[in-house]
N, C-alpha and C positions, 0 to 999 in steps of 0.2 A: 785411411783415414776412417778413426770411428767415429762414425753418426746418433750412436747414441746418448742418451742424456744421463749424466752422475748427478741424484741425489746426491746435497750435502749433508755428510755425516754429522750430525745436531751430538749426538752424543760423546763426541768427540772433544763436545767444548763445556767444563763445567760450568755451573751457577749462571751466573748473571753474562757469561762470558755467550752463552747460547744465545746467538739471537730469537729463540723464540720462550727466553723466559718471561714472566711477570714479574720475578720479588728479585732481590738483591738480597747479600751474602746479609748485609744488618736484617735485612726487615723477618728471616729466618733465624736468622739469634733471639729475635726480639721473639719473633711466634714461639720457636721454641721455648723459652723465659716465660710467655704467657699461658702458655698450657702445660706446665711445669706451676703455676702458679692455680691451676685450676679452670682456667677458662676447658669452656667448653668444643671440642670441635669444631661444632657448628658456630659457635660464633667465632671463631676464629677465622674461619673463611671465610664470614663475610663480614668482617673488618679485613681483610686483607685480596676480598676483590677475587678468590679461587674455592676450587669445588673444595669439595670435604673428603675426599677422594685425597686429591692433591697433596689437603693437611698429614690427613694422617697417613701415608706417605713418607713425611718431612720428619713426622714426631716418631715412627719407627726408624727412621732413619733409612728410611727404603731408597727413597731422595733425597740429592741434597747432600749425603754421606760427608759426603769432602770437609765438612763442615763442622 
């Protein structure tokens, strides 16, 4: 019997299905629309209560690329 602890692989669960997700698909789509309409990354970060780095990654589709 293997007694090592296996970490769950959260990368296999995209989007809001991940237990660590702070956003829903609807929020991501709304954020992208806000950014396209001229909202600043810093303002989006405050509105959605996430970091500026995460907003930037969503904007350039490095994260949440599946939607």
